C-alpha positions as CSV (number, residue, x, y, z in Angstrom):
1,X,55.9,53.6,-54.8
2,X,53.9,56.4,-53.4
3,X,51.0,57.1,-50.9
4,X,47.8,57.3,-52.4
5,X,45.2,59.7,-51.3
6,X,41.7,58.7,-50.1
7,X,40.0,60.2,-53.2
8,X,42.4,58.0,-55.3
9,X,41.5,54.9,-53.5
10,X,37.7,55.4,-53.9
11,X,38.2,56.1,-57.6
12,X,40.1,52.9,-58.3
13,X,37.2,50.8,-56.5
14,X,34.5,52.7,-58.2
15,X,36.6,51.6,-61.5
16,X,36.5,47.9,-60.5
17,X,32.9,47.7,-59.7
18,X,32.1,49.2,-62.8
19,X,33.9,46.6,-65.0
20,X,31.8,43.7,-63.7
21,X,29.8,42.1,-66.6
22,X,26.1,42.7,-66.3
23,X,25.3,39.5,-68.1
24,X,27.4,37.5,-65.6
25,X,26.0,39.3,-62.6
26,X,22.5,38.4,-63.8
27,X,23.5,34.5,-64.6
28,X,24.9,34.7,-61.0
29,X,21.7,35.8,-59.6
30,X,19.6,33.3,-61.6
31,X,21.8,30.5,-60.5
32,X,21.3,31.5,-57.0
33,X,17.5,31.6,-57.3
34,X,17.6,28.1,-59.1
35,X,19.5,26.6,-56.2
36,X,17.1,28.2,-53.6
37,X,14.0,26.9,-55.6
38,X,15.8,23.5,-55.8
39,X,16.6,23.3,-52.2
40,X,12.9,24.6,-51.2
41,X,11.6,21.8,-53.4
42,X,13.8,19.1,-51.9
43,X,12.8,20.1,-48.4
44,X,9.2,20.2,-49.4
45,X,9.6,16.7,-51.0
46,X,11.2,15.3,-47.7
47,X,8.7,17.2,-45.5
48,X,5.8,15.8,-47.7
49,X,7.5,12.1,-47.4
50,X,7.8,12.5,-43.8
51,X,4.1,13.6,-43.4
52,X,3.1,10.4,-45.4
53,X,5.4,8.3,-43.2
54,X,4.0,9.9,-40.1
55,X,0.5,9.3,-41.3
56,X,1.0,5.8,-42.3
57,X,2.6,5.1,-38.8
58,X,-0.5,7.0,-37.1
59,X,-2.8,4.9,-39.3
60,X,-1.1,1.8,-38.4
61,X,-1.0,2.6,-34.5
62,X,-4.6,3.7,-34.8
63,X,-5.7,0.2,-36.6
64,X,-3.5,-1.6,-33.9
65,X,-5.3,0.4,-31.2
66,X,-8.6,-0.1,-32.7
67,X,-8.0,-3.9,-32.9
68,X,-7.0,-4.0,-29.5
69,X,-10.3,-2.3,-28.4
70,X,-12.2,-4.7,-30.5
71,X,-10.3,-7.7,-29.0
72,X,-11.3,-6.3,-25.6
73,X,-14.8,-5.9,-26.6
74,X,-15.1,-9.6,-28.0
75,X,-13.7,-10.9,-24.7
76,X,-16.2,-8.8,-22.6
77,X,-18.9,-10.0,-24.8
78,X,-18.0,-13.8,-24.2
79,X,-18.0,-13.0,-20.5
80,X,-21.3,-11.2,-20.6
81,X,-22.8,-14.1,-22.8
82,X,-21.2,-16.9,-20.8
83,X,-19.5,-18.1,-23.9
84,X,-16.5,-20.0,-22.3
85,X,-14.9,-21.3,-25.9
86,X,-14.8,-17.8,-27.2
87,X,-13.4,-16.5,-23.9
88,X,-10.6,-18.9,-24.0
89,X,-9.7,-18.4,-27.5
90,X,-8.6,-14.9,-26.6
91,X,-6.4,-16.2,-24.0
92,X,-2.9,-17.3,-25.0
93,X,0.2,-18.5,-23.0
94,X,2.8,-21.4,-22.7
95,X,1.9,-21.4,-19.1
96,X,-0.9,-24.0,-18.0
97,X,-1.2,-22.2,-14.7
98,X,-2.3,-18.9,-16.5
99,X,-5.0,-20.8,-18.7
100,X,-6.0,-22.5,-15.5
101,X,-6.4,-19.1,-13.7
102,X,-8.4,-17.5,-16.8
103,X,-10.8,-20.7,-16.6
104,X,-11.2,-19.8,-12.9
105,X,-11.7,-16.1,-13.6
106,X,-14.3,-16.7,-16.3
107,X,-16.2,-18.8,-13.5
108,X,-15.8,-16.0,-11.1
109,X,-17.5,-13.6,-13.5
110,X,-20.2,-16.0,-14.2
111,X,-20.9,-16.3,-10.4
112,X,-21.0,-12.3,-10.2
113,X,-23.6,-12.3,-13.0
114,X,-25.8,-15.0,-11.5
115,X,-25.9,-13.3,-8.3
116,X,-26.7,-10.0,-10.3
117,X,-23.9,-8.2,-8.5
118,X,-21.8,-7.4,-11.8
119,X,-22.3,-5.0,-14.6
120,X,-19.9,-5.5,-17.5
121,X,-19.9,-2.4,-19.7
122,X,-16.7,-2.9,-21.6
123,X,-15.9,0.8,-20.6
124,X,-12.1,0.9,-22.0
125,X,-10.5,3.8,-19.8
126,X,-7.2,3.6,-21.2
127,X,-5.1,1.8,-23.8
128,X,-1.3,1.6,-24.1
129,X,0.8,0.0,-26.8
130,X,4.4,-0.6,-26.8
131,X,5.6,-2.4,-29.9
132,X,3.8,-5.7,-29.7
133,X,2.7,-5.2,-26.1
134,X,-0.7,-3.9,-25.3
135,X,-2.1,-2.8,-21.8
136,X,-5.9,-2.0,-21.2
137,X,-7.4,-0.4,-18.1
138,X,-11.0,-1.5,-18.2
139,X,-13.9,-0.5,-15.8
140,X,-16.5,-2.9,-14.4
141,X,-19.3,-2.2,-11.8
142,X,-19.8,-4.7,-8.7
143,X,-22.5,-4.2,-6.4
144,X,-23.1,-0.6,-7.7
145,X,-19.3,0.2,-7.0
146,X,-17.1,1.1,-10.1
147,X,-13.7,-0.9,-10.1
148,X,-10.7,-1.0,-12.9
149,X,-8.8,-3.9,-13.7
150,X,-5.8,-4.1,-15.9
151,X,-5.4,-6.5,-18.6
152,X,-2.3,-7.4,-20.8
153,X,-2.3,-8.4,-24.4
154,X,0.3,-9.5,-27.1
155,X,0.1,-9.3,-30.7
156,X,0.7,-12.4,-32.5
157,X,1.5,-12.8,-36.2
158,X,-0.2,-15.6,-38.1
159,X,1.9,-19.0,-37.4
160,X,-0.4,-21.4,-38.5
161,X,-4.0,-22.5,-39.4
162,X,-5.1,-22.8,-35.5
163,X,-3.2,-19.7,-34.5
164,X,-4.2,-16.5,-36.4
165,X,-2.6,-13.1,-36.1
166,X,-4.1,-10.7,-33.8
167,X,-4.1,-9.5,-29.8
168,X,-4.3,-12.2,-27.4
169,X,-4.8,-11.9,-23.7
170,X,-1.5,-12.8,-22.0
171,X,-0.2,-13.2,-18.4
172,X,0.3,-9.8,-16.5
173,X,3.6,-8.0,-17.4
174,X,4.1,-6.0,-14.4
175,X,7.2,-4.5,-16.0
176,X,4.8,-2.6,-18.4
177,X,3.5,-0.3,-15.8
178,X,4.4,3.1,-17.3
179,X,7.3,5.5,-17.0
180,X,8.7,6.3,-13.3
181,X,7.7,9.6,-11.6
182,X,8.1,11.3,-8.4
183,X,5.9,13.5,-6.3
184,X,6.8,15.2,-3.0
185,X,5.0,16.9,-0.1
186,X,7.1,18.2,2.4
187,X,9.2,15.3,4.1
188,X,7.3,13.0,2.1
189,X,8.6,11.5,-1.5
190,X,6.4,9.1,-3.2
191,X,7.9,7.4,-6.1
192,X,5.6,5.6,-8.7
193,X,4.7,4.4,-12.5
194,X,2.4,6.1,-14.7
195,X,-0.6,3.8,-14.0
196,X,-0.4,4.8,-10.2
197,X,-0.2,8.7,-10.8
198,X,-3.7,9.3,-9.2
199,X,-2.9,7.1,-6.0
200,X,0.5,8.8,-5.5
201,X,-0.7,12.4,-6.1
202,X,-3.5,11.6,-3.5
203,X,-1.0,9.8,-0.7
204,X,1.8,12.3,-0.8
205,X,-0.3,15.3,0.8
206,X,-2.1,12.9,3.0
207,X,1.1,11.1,4.4
208,X,2.6,14.8,5.0
209,X,-0.3,15.6,7.1
210,X,0.1,12.1,9.3
211,X,3.6,12.4,9.3
212,X,3.4,15.9,11.2
213,X,0.1,15.2,13.0
214,X,1.3,11.8,14.3
215,X,4.6,13.1,15.8
216,X,2.7,16.0,17.7
217,X,0.3,13.5,19.3
218,X,3.0,11.2,20.3
219,X,5.2,14.2,21.6
220,X,8.3,13.1,19.4
221,X,11.3,14.8,20.8
222,X,13.2,14.5,17.4
223,X,11.7,15.0,14.2
224,X,11.3,11.6,12.1
225,X,13.4,11.1,8.9
226,X,12.1,11.8,5.5
227,X,9.4,9.2,4.6
228,X,10.0,7.6,1.4
229,X,6.9,5.6,-0.3
230,X,7.5,3.3,-3.3
231,X,4.4,2.3,-5.0
232,X,5.2,-1.0,-6.8
233,X,3.5,-3.5,-9.2
234,X,4.3,-6.6,-7.3
235,X,2.8,-9.9,-6.1
236,X,2.0,-10.9,-3.5
237,X,0.4,-7.4,-2.3
238,X,2.0,-5.7,0.8
239,X,2.3,-2.9,2.5
240,X,5.4,-3.2,4.6
241,X,8.7,-1.2,5.4
242,X,11.7,-2.0,3.2
243,X,14.3,-4.5,4.4
244,X,17.2,-1.9,2.9
245,X,15.8,1.3,4.4
246,X,13.7,1.5,7.8
247,X,12.1,4.7,6.4
248,X,10.9,3.5,2.9
249,X,7.4,2.1,2.6
250,X,6.6,-0.1,-0.1
251,X,3.0,-0.2,-1.4
252,X,1.6,-2.4,-3.8
253,X,-0.5,-1.0,-6.5
254,X,-4.0,-1.7,-6.0
255,X,-4.4,-2.2,-9.7
256,X,-2.4,-5.4,-9.4
257,X,-5.8,-6.6,-8.6
258,X,-9.2,-5.1,-8.7
259,X,-9.1,-1.4,-7.5
260,X,-11.9,1.0,-6.8
261,X,-12.3,3.5,-9.5
262,X,-14.3,5.9,-7.4
263,X,-11.5,6.8,-4.9
264,X,-7.9,7.5,-5.1
265,X,-7.0,5.7,-1.9
266,X,-9.2,2.6,-1.3
267,X,-10.4,2.3,2.2
268,X,-8.4,-1.0,2.9
269,X,-5.1,0.6,1.4
270,X,-5.5,3.5,3.5
271,X,-6.1,1.4,6.7
272,X,-3.0,-0.6,6.1
273,X,-0.8,2.4,5.4
274,X,-1.9,4.2,8.3
275,X,-1.1,1.1,10.6
276,X,2.3,1.0,9.2
277,X,2.9,4.6,9.4
278,X,1.4,4.7,13.3
279,X,3.7,1.7,14.1
280,X,6.8,3.6,12.6
281,X,6.1,6.7,14.4
282,X,5.5,5.0,17.7
283,X,8.8,3.1,17.3
284,X,10.6,6.7,16.6
285,X,9.0,8.3,19.5
286,X,9.6,5.3,21.9
287,X,13.3,5.5,21.1
288,X,13.4,2.8,18.4
289,X,12.8,0.0,21.2
290,X,12.4,-3.6,19.9
291,X,10.5,-5.1,22.9
292,X,10.1,-9.0,23.3
293,X,6.9,-10.2,21.9
294,X,5.7,-11.4,25.4
295,X,6.4,-8.1,27.2
296,X,3.7,-5.4,28.5
297,X,5.8,-3.1,26.4
298,X,5.1,-5.0,23.3
299,X,1.3,-4.8,24.0
300,X,1.6,-1.2,24.9
301,X,3.3,-0.2,21.7
302,X,0.8,-2.2,19.5
303,X,-2.2,-0.5,21.5
304,X,-0.6,2.9,21.1
305,X,-0.1,2.2,17.2
306,X,-3.8,0.9,16.9
307,X,-4.8,4.2,18.7
308,X,-2.5,6.5,16.3
309,X,-3.8,4.8,13.2
310,X,-7.4,5.5,14.0
311,X,-6.5,9.0,15.1
312,X,-4.6,9.5,11.8
313,X,-7.6,8.3,9.8
314,X,-10.4,9.6,11.5
315,X,-9.5,12.4,13.6
316,X,-11.9,13.3,16.4
317,X,-14.6,10.8,14.9
318,X,-13.5,7.4,15.8
319,X,-15.1,4.6,13.6
320,X,-14.1,1.5,15.7
321,X,-14.5,0.5,19.4
322,X,-12.6,2.1,21.8
323,X,-9.4,0.4,23.7
324,X,-7.1,0.9,26.5
325,X,-5.5,4.1,25.4
326,X,-8.6,5.6,24.6
327,X,-9.9,4.8,28.1
328,X,-6.9,6.2,29.6
329,X,-7.4,9.5,27.5
330,X,-10.8,9.5,28.7
331,X,-9.7,9.4,32.4
332,X,-6.4,11.2,32.2
333,X,-6.4,13.8,29.3
334,X,-5.0,14.1,25.7
335,X,-1.2,13.9,27.1
336,X,-1.7,10.3,27.6
337,X,-0.3,9.0,24.0
338,X,3.0,11.0,24.6
339,X,3.1,9.9,28.3
340,X,3.1,6.3,27.1
341,X,5.4,6.8,24.2
342,X,8.0,8.0,26.7
343,X,7.3,5.1,29.1
344,X,8.0,2.7,26.4
345,X,11.7,4.2,25.9
346,X,12.4,2.4,29.3
347,X,10.8,-1.2,28.5
348,X,7.5,-0.1,30.1
349,X,5.5,-2.5,32.3
350,X,1.9,-1.7,33.0
351,X,2.8,-0.5,36.6
352,X,5.4,1.8,35.4
353,X,3.3,3.3,32.7
354,X,0.3,3.7,34.7
355,X,2.1,5.4,37.6
356,X,3.7,7.7,35.0
357,X,0.3,8.8,33.9
358,X,-1.6,8.8,37.0
359,X,1.2,9.6,39.7
360,X,0.0,6.5,41.7
361,X,1.2,3.0,41.8
362,X,-0.8,0.5,39.9
363,X,-1.6,-1.6,43.1
364,X,-3.0,1.9,44.6
365,X,-5.1,3.1,41.7
366,X,-8.9,3.2,42.9
367,X,-11.2,0.3,41.8
368,X,-13.4,2.7,39.8
369,X,-10.6,3.9,37.9
370,X,-9.4,0.5,36.9
371,X,-12.7,-0.7,36.1
372,X,-13.2,2.5,33.9
373,X,-10.0,1.2,31.8
374,X,-10.7,-1.1,28.7
375,X,-8.9,-4.2,29.7
376,X,-10.4,-6.5,27.0
377,X,-7.7,-5.9,24.7
378,X,-4.9,-6.7,27.0
379,X,-6.3,-10.1,28.3
380,X,-7.3,-11.2,24.8
381,X,-3.8,-10.6,23.9
382,X,-2.5,-12.5,26.8
383,X,-4.6,-15.6,26.1
384,X,-3.5,-15.4,22.2
385,X,-0.1,-15.2,23.4
386,X,-0.1,-18.4,25.4
387,X,-1.1,-20.2,22.4
388,X,1.7,-18.4,20.2
389,X,4.4,-19.3,22.7
390,X,3.2,-22.9,23.0
391,X,3.7,-23.2,19.4
392,X,7.1,-22.0,19.4
393,X,10.4,-23.8,20.6
394,X,12.3,-22.7,23.7
395,X,9.6,-20.4,25.0
396,X,8.7,-22.3,28.2
397,X,10.3,-19.6,30.4
398,X,8.2,-16.7,28.7
399,X,4.9,-18.8,29.0
400,X,5.7,-19.6,32.7
401,X,6.1,-15.8,33.4
402,X,2.8,-15.1,32.3
403,X,1.5,-17.1,35.4
404,X,1.7,-16.3,39.2
405,X,4.6,-18.8,40.1
406,X,4.4,-17.7,43.9
407,X,1.2,-20.1,44.1
408,X,2.3,-23.8,44.0
409,X,-0.8,-25.1,42.4
410,X,-0.8,-22.2,39.7
411,X,2.9,-23.2,39.0
412,X,2.1,-26.9,38.6
413,X,-0.7,-26.2,36.2
414,X,1.4,-24.0,34.1
415,X,4.0,-26.6,33.8
416,X,1.4,-29.4,33.0
417,X,0.0,-27.0,30.1
418,X,3.5,-26.6,28.5
419,X,3.2,-30.5,27.8
420,X,-0.4,-30.6,27.0
421,X,-0.7,-30.6,23.1
422,X,-4.7,-30.4,23.5
423,X,-4.3,-27.2,25.4
424,X,-1.9,-25.8,22.7
425,X,-4.2,-26.7,20.0
426,X,-7.5,-25.4,21.5
427,X,-8.9,-22.2,20.0
428,X,-8.1,-18.9,21.5
429,X,-10.9,-18.2,23.9
430,X,-12.7,-14.9,23.3
431,X,-12.8,-12.2,26.1
432,X,-16.0,-10.7,27.3
433,X,-16.8,-9.1,30.4
434,X,-13.6,-8.0,32.6
435,X,-14.3,-7.1,36.5
436,X,-11.4,-5.6,38.7
437,X,-11.9,-6.6,42.3
438,X,-9.7,-6.0,45.4
439,X,-9.7,-8.0,48.6
440,X,-9.5,-6.9,52.3
441,X,-5.8,-7.8,52.3
442,X,-5.1,-5.3,49.3
443,X,-4.7,-8.0,46.6
444,X,-6.2,-7.1,43.4
445,X,-7.8,-9.5,40.8
446,X,-9.2,-9.4,37.3
447,X,-12.0,-11.6,36.6
448,X,-12.4,-12.3,32.7
449,X,-15.3,-14.2,31.3
450,X,-14.2,-15.9,28.2
451,X,-16.0,-18.2,25.7
452,X,-14.9,-20.7,23.0
453,X,-16.1,-23.8,21.1
454,X,-14.5,-27.1,21.4
455,X,-15.7,-30.2,19.4
456,X,-18.7,-28.0,18.5
457,X,-19.4,-27.5,22.3
458,X,-19.7,-24.0,23.5
459,X,-17.4,-23.5,26.8
460,X,-17.6,-20.6,29.0
461,X,-14.9,-20.0,31.6
462,X,-13.8,-17.6,34.0
463,X,-9.9,-17.0,33.9
464,X,-8.5,-15.0,37.0
465,X,-5.3,-12.8,37.0
466,X,-3.7,-11.4,40.2
467,X,-1.9,-8.2,40.1
468,X,1.5,-9.3,41.2
469,X,4.6,-7.0,41.1
470,X,4.1,-4.9,37.9
471,X,1.8,-6.7,36.0
472,X,-1.2,-9.1,36.0
473,X,-0.3,-12.9,36.3
474,X,-2.6,-15.7,35.6
475,X,-3.7,-17.8,38.8
476,X,-5.9,-20.6,37.0
């Protein structure tokens, strides 16, 4: 055994390479090419089969889709022609309630047609198919305004001479509303499903503005929590705060019914959401108080919420008649809402709130200033409150607290009204003109003109309240 020099190793390797049979090398290369061609051929066949399968599936999907569109067109044509039998032939369900509802819907469409209010164009906006389920978004025009409705279908196989295969209109499947998604804008997070994408994307930035602007108007000492909104496909329709989270607002999709197609957020839905947001922000600014329904604080909270909702919706261009808060702002400036919110933190009375704003006790505010305030909403609330309290059990004390019990005759009359079923059942009078007067002895009174109808007879009455203690007390 010895050490091989580098030139000797290279010489041996050259000899080994030189000894490979050229025919064997050629066969090896030829076999490799054959294997490669075979692999390419197999892959080409598989790709072709996959393409054929996809083409066939697409063709089937297209046919299912076209069949569904054709079914919708037949259904719309039946509505347009007033063919009840043809319309009902497309409806199918084991639920008698659904079939009755579709019969009622047919009559509703015919009423629209007779009054020339409806244009049934059969314009299909969207078609979604999931296995045997189908969903169609259809546009229709009522009174010149475009609306969208969502109809649901099921593909039935042929199961007898009277039930041929095909798509049939079935009860609403509110679980078939598209994939869930989320959109955020600052402290606002909106979750929704695909059908409500347009609404969610419009709602998030608007709520971001309302959340910030509302708290600025109310002078919030602390910023509110994140606002979470869930757009849900549920019945009955609602816009309300969730039981499980005081900062989550649940909003029913407008497409559960008939939804405006020309606006992302219908006006009535925008108003309902603004009302809830305003109420929530007022509660936050007021320290999360929950005043009794018969207290001045409850009414001040509601009127401040009403004002804030309008401010959020319309800014400096109000679209509704002014109320108490607006009349306070007109006299005492734009800081009034924040002052009222702060007063609410201490279970506010009218006296305490007005004193905080004016620096003068309620009883010493000038008559001119008192008469410039809009009291109509307050006294309308008081009259409605009487009826509400009388309809509830164990509220006699709260009812009596609305009256001036220092006067013996008033106290007796209030006691009698608690037992008077006819008084409790009468319609709530409508408040008209309110006039504030002050007598020589310093007593301040509110004279309120009211009207209501009883047994088809119009009745006018002047109801009088006296400023007693820290609020108005009824004396007749």
